[in-house]
DSSP file (Angstrom, degrees, kcal/mol; ACC not computed):
  #  RESIDUE AA STRUCTURE BP1 BP2  ACC     N-H-->O    O-->H-N    N-H-->O    O-->H-N    TCO  KAPPA ALPHA  PHI   PSI    X-CA   Y-CA   Z-CA
    1    1 A Q              0   0    0      0, 0.0    26,-0.5     0, 0.0     2,-0.5   0.000 360.0 360.0 360.0 131.5 -328.5  -19.0   77.6
    2    2 A V  E     -A   26   0A   0     24,-0.2     2,-0.4    22,-0.0    24,-0.2  -0.877 360.0-167.0-102.2 132.8 -325.0  -17.9   76.9
    3    3 A R  E     -A   25   0A   0     22,-2.4    22,-2.3    -2,-0.5     2,-0.5  -0.964  10.9-165.8-120.7 138.9 -322.9  -19.7   74.3
    4    4 A L  E     -A   24   0A   0     -2,-0.4   110,-0.6   108,-0.4     2,-0.6  -0.987  11.4-168.0-119.4 118.9 -319.1  -19.5   73.7
    5    5 A V  E     -A   23   0A   0     18,-2.3    18,-2.1    -2,-0.5     2,-0.2  -0.933   4.1-163.0-115.7 118.3 -318.1  -21.0   70.4
    6    6 A E  E     +A   22   0A   0     -2,-0.6     2,-0.3    16,-0.2    16,-0.2  -0.615  12.5 168.9 -97.7 155.5 -314.4  -21.6   69.8
    7    7 A S  E     +A   21   0A   0     14,-2.1    14,-2.6    -2,-0.2   109,-0.1  -0.979  41.9  64.6-155.1 160.9 -312.6  -22.2   66.6
    8    8 A G        +     0   0    0     -2,-0.3    11,-0.4     1,-0.3    14,-0.0   0.389  60.0 131.7 109.1  -3.2 -309.1  -22.4   65.2
    9    9 A G        +     0   0    0     12,-0.1     2,-0.3     9,-0.1    -1,-0.3  -0.165  23.8 115.2 -72.8 175.1 -307.5  -25.4   66.9
   10   10 A G  E     -d  118   0B   0    107,-1.1   109,-2.8   106,-0.1     2,-0.5  -0.987  62.0 -45.8 159.3-165.3 -305.5  -28.1   65.1
   11   11 A L  E     +d  119   0B   0     -2,-0.3     2,-0.3   107,-0.2   109,-0.2  -0.864  52.7 167.7-103.3 131.4 -302.2  -29.8   64.5
   12   12 A V  E     -d  120   0B   0    107,-2.6   109,-2.1    -2,-0.5     3,-0.1  -0.987  33.3-112.8-142.7 150.4 -299.1  -27.6   64.0
   13   13 A Q    >   -     0   0    0     -2,-0.3     3,-2.3   107,-0.2    72,-0.2  -0.453  51.4 -80.4 -78.4 155.6 -295.4  -28.3   64.0
   14   14 A P  T 3  S+     0   0    0      0, 0.0    72,-0.2     0, 0.0    -1,-0.1  -0.294 121.4  27.4 -54.3 137.6 -293.1  -26.9   66.7
   15   15 A G  T 3  S+     0   0    0     70,-3.2    69,-0.6     1,-0.3    71,-0.1   0.288 100.5 117.9  89.7  -9.2 -292.3  -23.3   65.9
   16   16 A G    <   -     0   0    0     -3,-2.3    69,-2.2    69,-0.2     2,-0.3  -0.081  56.8-121.5 -82.9-175.0 -295.6  -22.8   64.1
   17   17 A S        +     0   0    0     66,-0.2     2,-0.3    67,-0.2    66,-0.2  -0.930  21.4 179.2-131.6 151.7 -298.5  -20.6   64.7
   18   18 A L  E     - B   0  82A   0     64,-2.2    64,-3.3    -2,-0.3     2,-0.5  -0.979  15.8-147.0-144.1 154.4 -302.3  -20.9   65.3
   19   19 A R  E     - B   0  81A   0    -11,-0.4     2,-0.3    -2,-0.3    62,-0.2  -0.982  12.8-160.9-126.7 121.3 -305.0  -18.4   66.0
   20   20 A L  E     - B   0  80A   0     60,-2.6    60,-2.3    -2,-0.5     2,-0.3  -0.750   5.7-166.5 -97.6 146.8 -308.0  -19.3   68.2
   21   21 A S  E     -AB   7  79A   0    -14,-2.6   -14,-2.1    -2,-0.3     2,-0.3  -0.960   6.4-173.2-129.7 150.6 -311.2  -17.4   68.2
   22   22 A C  E     -AB   6  78A   0     56,-1.9    56,-2.5    -2,-0.3     2,-0.5  -0.944   4.6-165.7-146.6 122.8 -314.2  -17.4   70.6
   23   23 A A  E     -AB   5  77A   0    -18,-2.1   -18,-2.3    -2,-0.3     2,-0.4  -0.922   9.0-149.4-112.6 131.7 -317.5  -15.7   70.1
   24   24 A A  E     +A    4   0A   0     52,-2.8     2,-0.3    -2,-0.5   -20,-0.2  -0.782  22.1 170.9 -97.6 140.8 -320.0  -15.2   72.8
   25   25 A S  E     +A    3   0A   0    -22,-2.3   -22,-2.4    -2,-0.4     2,-0.2  -0.942  28.6  57.9-143.9 166.0 -323.7  -15.1   72.1
   26   26 A G  E    S-A    2   0A   0     -2,-0.3     2,-0.8   -24,-0.2   -24,-0.2  -0.700  98.0 -16.6 111.7-166.5 -327.0  -15.0   74.0
   27   27 A I  S    S+     0   0    0    -26,-0.5     2,-0.4    -2,-0.2    -2,-0.1  -0.676  72.7 162.9 -79.8 110.8 -328.4  -12.7   76.5
   28   28 A I        +     0   0    0     -2,-0.8    73,-0.3     1,-0.1     3,-0.1  -0.982  23.1 178.0-135.7 120.6 -325.4  -10.7   77.8
   29   29 A F  S    S-     0   0    0     71,-2.1     2,-0.3    -2,-0.4    72,-0.2   0.912  74.9  -7.1 -84.8 -48.8 -325.7   -7.4   79.7
   30   30 A R  E     -E  100   0B   0     70,-2.2    70,-2.8    72,-0.1     2,-0.5  -0.958  55.9-147.3-154.4 130.7 -322.0   -6.8   80.4
   31   31 A I  E     -E   99   0B   0     -2,-0.3    68,-0.2    68,-0.2    22,-0.2  -0.847  11.7-177.5 -95.0 129.8 -318.8   -8.8   79.9
   32   32 A N  E     -     0   0B   0     66,-3.1    21,-1.4    -2,-0.5     2,-0.3   0.905  67.1  -9.7 -88.1 -55.1 -316.1   -8.2   82.4
   33   33 A T  E     -EF  98  52B   0     65,-1.3    65,-2.7    19,-0.2    -1,-0.4  -0.975  53.2-162.0-141.7 154.5 -313.3  -10.3   81.1
   34   34 A M  E     +EF  97  51B   0     17,-2.4    17,-2.8    -2,-0.3     2,-0.3  -0.957  27.4 146.3-129.4 154.9 -312.7  -13.0   78.4
   35   35 A G  E     -EF  96  50B   0     61,-2.5    61,-2.7    -2,-0.3     2,-0.4  -0.971  39.0-100.6-169.6-177.2 -309.9  -15.3   78.3
   36   36 A W  E     +EF  95  49B   0     13,-3.1    12,-2.7    -2,-0.3    13,-1.7  -0.975  25.2 178.4-127.6 137.3 -308.3  -18.6   77.5
   37   37 A Y  E     -EF  94  47B   0     57,-2.7    57,-3.3    -2,-0.4     2,-0.3  -0.875  11.9-155.1-126.2 161.9 -307.4  -21.6   79.7
   38   38 A R  E     -EF  93  46B   0      8,-2.6     8,-3.0    -2,-0.3     2,-0.4  -0.983   8.3-161.0-141.4 155.0 -305.9  -24.9   78.7
   39   39 A Q  E     -E   92   0B   0     53,-2.1    53,-2.3    -2,-0.3     6,-0.2  -0.954   7.8-162.7-139.2 117.2 -305.8  -28.4   80.1
   40   40 A A    >   -     0   0    0      4,-0.4     3,-2.3    -2,-0.4    51,-0.1  -0.597  45.7 -75.3 -91.0 157.8 -303.3  -31.0   79.1
   41   41 A P  T 3  S+     0   0    0      0, 0.0    -1,-0.1     0, 0.0     3,-0.1  -0.287 118.9   6.9 -56.0 129.6 -303.8  -34.7   79.7
   42   42 A G  T 3  S+     0   0    0      1,-0.3     2,-0.3    -3,-0.1    -3,-0.0   0.513 113.7  99.4  78.2   4.7 -303.4  -35.5   83.4
   43   43 A K  S <  S-     0   0    0     -3,-2.3    -1,-0.3     1,-0.0     2,-0.1  -0.798  75.3-102.8-121.4 164.1 -303.0  -31.9   84.4
   44   44 A Q        -     0   0    0     -2,-0.3    -4,-0.4     1,-0.1     2,-0.2  -0.451  46.7 -91.7 -79.3 156.6 -305.3  -29.3   85.9
   45   45 A R        -     0   0    0     -6,-0.2     2,-0.3    -2,-0.1    -6,-0.2  -0.476  51.3-167.1 -65.8 136.9 -306.8  -26.5   83.8
   46   46 A E  E     -F   38   0B   0     -8,-3.0    -8,-2.6    -2,-0.2     2,-0.2  -0.933  23.8-101.6-131.4 153.5 -304.6  -23.5   83.8
   47   47 A L  E     +F   37   0B   0     -2,-0.3   -10,-0.2   -10,-0.2     3,-0.1  -0.471  32.5 173.3 -70.1 138.4 -304.8  -19.9   82.8
   48   48 A V  E     -     0   0B   0    -12,-2.7    12,-2.5     1,-0.3     2,-0.3   0.747  63.2 -30.7-105.8 -56.8 -303.3  -18.9   79.5
   49   49 A A  E     -FG  36  59B   0    -13,-1.7   -13,-3.1    10,-0.2    -1,-0.3  -0.975  51.5-163.9-163.2 149.0 -304.4  -15.3   79.0
   50   50 A T  E     -FG  35  58B   0      8,-2.2     8,-2.0    -2,-0.3     2,-0.3  -0.942   2.7-165.0-134.3 159.4 -307.2  -12.9   79.9
   51   51 A I  E     -FG  34  57B   0    -17,-2.8   -17,-2.4    -2,-0.3     6,-0.2  -0.993  11.8-141.9-144.7 136.4 -308.3   -9.5   78.7
   52   52 A T  E >   -F   33   0B   0      4,-2.2     3,-1.7    -2,-0.3   -19,-0.2  -0.466  34.2-106.4 -88.4 167.7 -310.8   -7.0   80.1
   53   53 A T  T 3  S+     0   0    0    -21,-1.4    20,-0.1     1,-0.3   -20,-0.1   0.728 123.2  59.2 -66.6 -18.6 -313.2   -4.9   78.0
   54   54 A A  T 3  S-     0   0    0    -22,-0.3    -1,-0.3     2,-0.1   -21,-0.1   0.545 123.3-107.0 -83.9  -7.5 -310.8   -2.0   78.8
   55   55 A G    <   +     0   0    0     -3,-1.7     2,-0.3     1,-0.3    -2,-0.1   0.505  67.5 147.4  98.0   4.4 -308.0   -3.9   77.1
   56   56 A S        -     0   0    0      1,-0.0    -4,-2.2     2,-0.0    -1,-0.3  -0.576  30.9-158.4 -74.9 135.4 -305.9   -4.9   80.1
   57   57 A T  E     -G   51   0B   0     -2,-0.3     2,-0.3    -6,-0.2    -6,-0.2  -0.797  16.7-168.4-119.0 157.3 -304.2   -8.2   79.6
   58   58 A N  E     -G   50   0B   0     -8,-2.0    -8,-2.2    -2,-0.3     2,-0.3  -0.991  11.3-170.7-143.5 134.1 -302.8  -10.9   81.8
   59   59 A Y  E     -G   49   0B   0     -2,-0.3   -10,-0.2   -10,-0.2     2,-0.2  -0.936  27.8-112.8-128.0 148.4 -300.6  -13.8   80.6
   60   60 A A    >>  -     0   0    0    -12,-2.5     3,-1.7    -2,-0.3     4,-0.9  -0.529  35.0-119.8 -67.7 145.6 -299.2  -17.0   82.1
   61   61 A D  G >4 S+     0   0    0      1,-0.3     3,-0.5     2,-0.2    -1,-0.1   0.845 110.5  63.7 -57.4 -33.7 -295.4  -16.8   82.3
   62   62 A S  G 34 S+     0   0    0      1,-0.2    -1,-0.3     3,-0.0   -14,-0.0   0.669 111.0  35.1 -68.8 -16.0 -295.1  -19.8   80.1
   63   63 A V  G X> S+     0   0    0     -3,-1.7     4,-2.4   -15,-0.2     3,-2.3   0.470  82.3 126.6-116.6  -4.6 -296.7  -18.0   77.1
   64   64 A K  T << S+     0   0    0     -4,-0.9     4,-0.1    -3,-0.5    -3,-0.0  -0.298  81.1  15.6 -58.3 134.0 -295.4  -14.4   77.6
   65   65 A G  T 34 S+     0   0    0      2,-0.4    -1,-0.3     1,-0.1     3,-0.1   0.278 126.2  58.9  86.4 -12.1 -293.8  -13.1   74.4
   66   66 A R  T <4 S+     0   0    0     -3,-2.3    17,-2.0     1,-0.2     2,-0.3   0.702  98.7  51.4-115.7 -36.2 -295.3  -15.9   72.3
   67   67 A F  E  <  -C   82   0A   0     -4,-2.4    -2,-0.4    15,-0.2     2,-0.4  -0.801  60.2-165.3-107.9 147.2 -299.0  -15.6   72.7
   68   68 A T  E     -C   81   0A   0     13,-2.4    13,-3.0    -2,-0.3     2,-0.4  -0.989   4.9-157.7-133.2 125.3 -301.1  -12.4   72.2
   69   69 A I  E     +C   80   0A   0     -2,-0.4     2,-0.3    11,-0.2    11,-0.2  -0.817  20.8 162.6 -99.9 141.5 -304.7  -12.1   73.4
   70   70 A S  E     -C   79   0A   0      9,-1.7     9,-3.1    -2,-0.4     2,-0.3  -0.937  15.4-157.0-148.0 169.1 -307.0   -9.5   71.8
   71   71 A S  E     -C   78   0A   0     -2,-0.3     2,-0.5     7,-0.2     7,-0.2  -0.985  20.2-144.6-150.0 158.8 -310.7   -8.8   71.6
   72   72 A D  E >>> -C   77   0A   0      5,-2.8     5,-1.9    -2,-0.3     4,-0.7  -0.925  17.8-168.3-122.3 101.0 -313.5   -7.2   69.6
   73   73 A N  G >45S+     0   0    0     -2,-0.5     3,-0.8     1,-0.3    -1,-0.1   0.866  84.6  56.2 -63.3 -37.4 -315.9   -5.9   72.1
   74   74 A A  G 345S+     0   0    0      1,-0.3    -1,-0.3    -3,-0.1    -2,-0.0   0.847 115.0  39.0 -63.4 -32.6 -318.6   -5.1   69.6
   75   75 A K  G <45S-     0   0    0     -3,-0.6   -51,-0.3     2,-0.2    -1,-0.3   0.449 104.5-129.3 -94.8  -2.2 -318.5   -8.7   68.3
   76   76 A K  T <<5 +     0   0    0     -3,-0.8   -52,-2.8    -4,-0.7     2,-0.4   0.918  63.3 139.0  52.7  45.8 -318.1  -10.2   71.8
   77   77 A T  E   < -BC  23  72A   0     -5,-1.9    -5,-2.8   -54,-0.2     2,-0.4  -0.953  39.3-163.4-127.2 139.7 -315.2  -12.1   70.4
   78   78 A V  E     -BC  22  71A   0    -56,-2.5   -56,-1.9    -2,-0.4     2,-0.3  -0.942   8.7-160.6-122.0 146.2 -311.8  -12.9   71.9
   79   79 A Y  E     -BC  21  70A   0     -9,-3.1    -9,-1.7    -2,-0.4     2,-0.4  -0.880   9.5-159.4-123.8 153.5 -308.7  -14.1   69.9
   80   80 A L  E     -BC  20  69A   0    -60,-2.3   -60,-2.6    -2,-0.3     2,-0.6  -0.906   6.7-162.4-135.0 108.5 -305.5  -15.9   70.9
   81   81 A Q  E     -BC  19  68A   0    -13,-3.0   -13,-2.4    -2,-0.4     2,-0.6  -0.812  11.7-166.0 -88.9 119.6 -302.6  -15.6   68.5
   82   82 A M  E     +BC  18  67A   0    -64,-3.3   -64,-2.2    -2,-0.6     2,-0.3  -0.932  11.3 173.2-114.9 115.4 -300.1  -18.3   69.3
   83   83 A N        +     0   0    0    -17,-2.0   -66,-0.2    -2,-0.6   -67,-0.2  -0.742  59.4  23.6-115.0 164.1 -296.6  -18.1   67.8
   84   84 A S  S    S-     0   0    0    -69,-0.6    -1,-0.2    -2,-0.3   -67,-0.2   0.900  84.4-160.8  49.3  48.2 -293.5  -20.2   68.4
   85   85 A L        -     0   0    0    -69,-2.2   -70,-3.2    -3,-0.2   -69,-0.2  -0.272   7.2-158.9 -66.3 145.1 -295.6  -23.1   69.6
   86   86 A K    >   -     0   0    0    -72,-0.2     3,-2.3    -3,-0.1     4,-0.3  -0.832  31.9-109.6-120.1 157.2 -293.9  -25.8   71.6
   87   87 A P  G >  S+     0   0    0      0, 0.0     3,-1.8     0, 0.0    33,-0.3   0.842 117.5  63.7 -55.1 -32.5 -294.9  -29.4   72.2
   88   88 A E  G 3  S+     0   0    0      1,-0.3   -48,-0.0   -48,-0.0    -3,-0.0   0.564  88.8  69.1 -72.3  -6.0 -295.7  -28.4   75.8
   89   89 A D  G <  S+     0   0    0     -3,-2.3    -1,-0.3    31,-0.1     2,-0.2   0.537  71.2 120.3 -82.6  -7.3 -298.5  -26.1   74.5
   90   90 A T    <   +     0   0    0     -3,-1.8     2,-0.3    -4,-0.3    29,-0.2  -0.405  40.9 106.4 -61.6 125.0 -300.4  -29.2   73.5
   91   91 A A  E    S- H   0 118B   0     27,-2.0    27,-2.7    -2,-0.2     2,-0.6  -0.969  76.0 -79.1-177.8 171.1 -303.8  -29.1   75.3
   92   92 A V  E     -EH  39 117B   0    -53,-2.3   -53,-2.1    -2,-0.3     2,-0.5  -0.868  47.8-146.1 -88.1 126.0 -307.5  -28.5   75.0
   93   93 A Y  E     -EH  38 116B   0     23,-3.2    23,-2.1    -2,-0.6     2,-0.4  -0.837  12.9-162.0-100.7 127.8 -308.0  -24.8   75.0
   94   94 A Y  E     -E   37   0B   0    -57,-3.3   -57,-2.7    -2,-0.5     2,-0.3  -0.899  11.5-137.8-113.2 135.6 -311.1  -23.4   76.6
   95   95 A C  E     -E   36   0B   0     -2,-0.4    18,-2.2   -59,-0.2     2,-0.4  -0.701  22.7-166.7 -86.0 141.7 -312.6  -20.0   76.2
   96   96 A N  E     -EI  35 112B   0    -61,-2.7   -61,-2.5    -2,-0.3     2,-0.4  -0.982  10.7-173.1-130.6 142.3 -313.9  -18.3   79.3
   97   97 A A  E     -EI  34 111B   0     14,-2.1    14,-2.3    -2,-0.4     2,-0.6  -0.994  10.8-158.4-134.0 130.9 -316.1  -15.3   79.8
   98   98 A N  E     +EI  33 110B   0    -65,-2.7   -66,-3.1    -2,-0.4   -65,-1.3  -0.936  41.2 140.4-103.8 115.9 -316.9  -13.6   83.1
   99   99 A L  E     -EI  31 109B   0     10,-2.5    10,-2.8    -2,-0.6     2,-0.4  -0.926  52.2-118.8-152.1 167.8 -320.1  -11.7   82.6
  100  100 A R  E     -E   30   0B   0    -70,-2.8   -70,-2.2    -2,-0.3   -71,-2.1  -0.967  14.6-163.9-112.7 132.7 -323.5  -10.5   83.8
  101  101 A R  S    S+     0   0    0     -2,-0.4     2,-0.3   -73,-0.3    -1,-0.1   0.805  74.2  30.1 -84.7 -30.5 -326.5  -11.6   81.9
  102  102 A W  S >  S-     0   0    0      1,-0.1     3,-1.1   -74,-0.1    -1,-0.1  -0.924  73.0-124.9-131.0 152.9 -328.9   -9.0   83.4
  103  103 A L  T 3  S+     0   0    0     -2,-0.3    -1,-0.1     1,-0.2    -2,-0.0   0.842 113.3  57.5 -58.8 -33.7 -328.7   -5.6   84.8
  104  104 A S  T 3  S+     0   0    0     -3,-0.0     2,-0.2     2,-0.0    -1,-0.2   0.590  80.0 108.6 -78.6  -9.9 -330.3   -6.9   88.0
  105  105 A E    <   -     0   0    0     -3,-1.1     3,-0.1     1,-0.2    -5,-0.0  -0.506  52.0-164.3 -69.8 131.5 -327.6   -9.6   88.5
  106  106 A I  S    S+     0   0    0     -2,-0.2     2,-0.3     1,-0.1    -1,-0.2   0.904  72.3  38.6 -80.6 -44.1 -325.5   -8.7   91.5
  107  107 A R  S    S-     0   0    0     -8,-0.0     2,-0.1     1,-0.0    -1,-0.1  -0.815  78.8-127.6-111.0 148.0 -322.6  -11.0   90.7
  108  108 A S        -     0   0    0     -2,-0.3     2,-0.3    -8,-0.1    -8,-0.2  -0.470  25.0-147.4 -82.5 163.0 -321.1  -12.0   87.5
  109  109 A S  E     -I   99   0B   0    -10,-2.8   -10,-2.5    -2,-0.1     2,-0.4  -0.906  12.3-114.2-131.8 158.6 -320.6  -15.6   86.5
  110  110 A D  E     -I   98   0B   0     -2,-0.3     2,-0.3   -12,-0.2   -12,-0.2  -0.778  27.3-171.2 -95.4 136.8 -318.1  -17.7   84.5
  111  111 A Y  E     -I   97   0B   0    -14,-2.3   -14,-2.1    -2,-0.4     2,-0.3  -0.946   6.8-154.9-125.2 149.1 -319.1  -19.3   81.3
  112  112 A W  E     -I   96   0B   0     -2,-0.3  -108,-0.4   -16,-0.2   -16,-0.2  -0.925   9.6-132.7-128.5 146.8 -317.1  -21.8   79.3
  113  113 A G        -     0   0    0    -18,-2.2  -108,-0.1    -2,-0.3     3,-0.1  -0.276  36.6-103.3 -81.5 179.0 -316.8  -23.0   75.7
  114  114 A Q        -     0   0    0   -110,-0.6   -20,-0.1     1,-0.1  -109,-0.1   0.624  63.9-112.6 -82.9 -13.1 -316.6  -26.6   74.7
  115  115 A G        -     0   0    0      1,-0.1     2,-0.4   -20,-0.0   -21,-0.2   0.140  19.4-129.4  96.5 147.9 -312.9  -26.5   74.1
  116  116 A T  E     - H   0  93B   0    -23,-2.1   -23,-3.2  -109,-0.1     2,-0.3  -1.000  23.0-120.9-135.2 135.5 -310.7  -26.8   71.0
  117  117 A Q  E     - H   0  92B   0     -2,-0.4  -107,-1.1   -25,-0.2     2,-0.5  -0.571  23.1-171.9 -81.4 131.4 -307.7  -29.2   70.7
  118  118 A V  E     -dH  10  91B   0    -27,-2.7   -27,-2.0    -2,-0.3     2,-0.5  -0.991   5.8-176.0-119.5 121.7 -304.3  -27.8   70.0
  119  119 A T  E     -d   11   0B   0   -109,-2.8  -107,-2.6    -2,-0.5     2,-0.6  -0.976   9.4-167.2-122.4 123.5 -301.6  -30.3   69.2
  120  120 A V  E     +d   12   0B   0     -2,-0.5     2,-0.3   -33,-0.3  -107,-0.2  -0.928  34.4 131.4-111.5 110.5 -298.0  -29.3   68.6
  121  121 A S              0   0    0   -109,-2.1    -2,-0.1    -2,-0.6   -35,-0.0  -0.994 360.0 360.0-158.7 147.3 -296.0  -32.1   67.1
  122  122 A S              0   0    0     -2,-0.3  -109,-0.1  -109,-0.2    -1,-0.1   0.428 360.0 360.0 -93.6 360.0 -293.6  -32.9   64.4
C-alpha cells in the first residue's frame, strides 16, 4: 500500500504565503514524478506543478513566478512553496506521485493524497 500524506494547508490573507508538504510511504520501487494538483468548488482538478526525480519542473501558467516546487528524494517528500497568494488560489490541493511499486511492474501508476484545503481570504 502506498500512502501520500499532505500537510501545511490553511487560511491565509491575500499576498501571504503557505508551504505544503507531502510524504510518500509504503512499498515503492521508483518514483518518476511527484506533484501538486488543485480543485476549486465547481471546477475540474488542475495541475499546479510537478517535479521529476531529476529535478525537472513544470508549472501551470497561473502560478509561475509565485509557487516553487521542490523535493527531497531520499525522504520521498515533495514541497510546494506558495507566495503572493490570491483568492483564486483557494482550492483543495492534492499531492500526486507517479511511481512503480515493484521492479516487475511494467507500467507506473498514479497515487493521490487525501487533499489539504488552502483558503485565501481577507
